[in-house]
N, C-alpha and C positions, 0 to 999 in steps of 0.2 A: 751406187747412189751418187747422184751428181753433187759436185762441190757446193753449188748454190743452195741446195736443200740442206746439206750439212751445216753450212754457215747460217742459214736462216733458223734452223733448229737450235744451233748454239746461241744465237742472239735471243731467240724467244725463251730458251731455257735460262739464260742469264737474267733476262728481264723478270721472269717468273720467280727466280731465286731472290732477286733484289726485292720484289714485292713481298715475298714470304718473310724476308728479314725485316722489312719495314713493319709488317703486321705484327711480328713477334716483338719488336721493340715497342710498338704502341701498346700491346697487351701488357708488357712489363711496366711501362709508364703508368698505365691506368691502374695496375695493381699497386704500385707505389703510392699513387695519389689516394686510392681508397684506404690503404693502410695508414697513411698520414692523417686523413680525415677521421678515421676510427680512433686513432690515438688522441687526437684533439678532442673528440667527443668524450672519450673516457676521462681525459684530464679535466674538462669542464664539469662533468658530472661529479668527479671527485672533489673539485673545488666547492661546488654547491653543497655537497654533503659536509665538507669540513666547515663551511660557513654556518650551516644549520647546527652542527654540533657545538661550535664555539658560542653561538647565540644561546643555545640551550644551557650551556655551562654558565654563561654570564647571568642568565635569568635565575638559575638555581643558586648561584652564589649570592646574588642580590636578595633573593627570597630568604636564604639562610642567614645572611647578615642582618636583615631587618627583623627576623624572628629572634635572633640572639640579642639584639639591642632592645627589643621589646620586653624580654625576660629580665634584663638588668634594671 
C-alpha cells in the first residue's frame, strides 16, 4: 500500500475520530441540560404544592380561630 494512501487514511480516520468525540460530548451536554431542566421543573412543582399546602393550612387555621371565637 502506498504511503500516500496510508497517510490519507490516517488523516481521515483522525478526523472521523474527532467528529465522533465531538458528537459524544454534545450528547453528554444535551443529557446534562435535560437533567437540569427536569430538576428545575420538579423543584417548581414542589414549590407550587408547598404554597398550596401553606395556603390551605392558613385558611383552615383562620376558619378554626373564627369558629372558636364565635363559641366564646
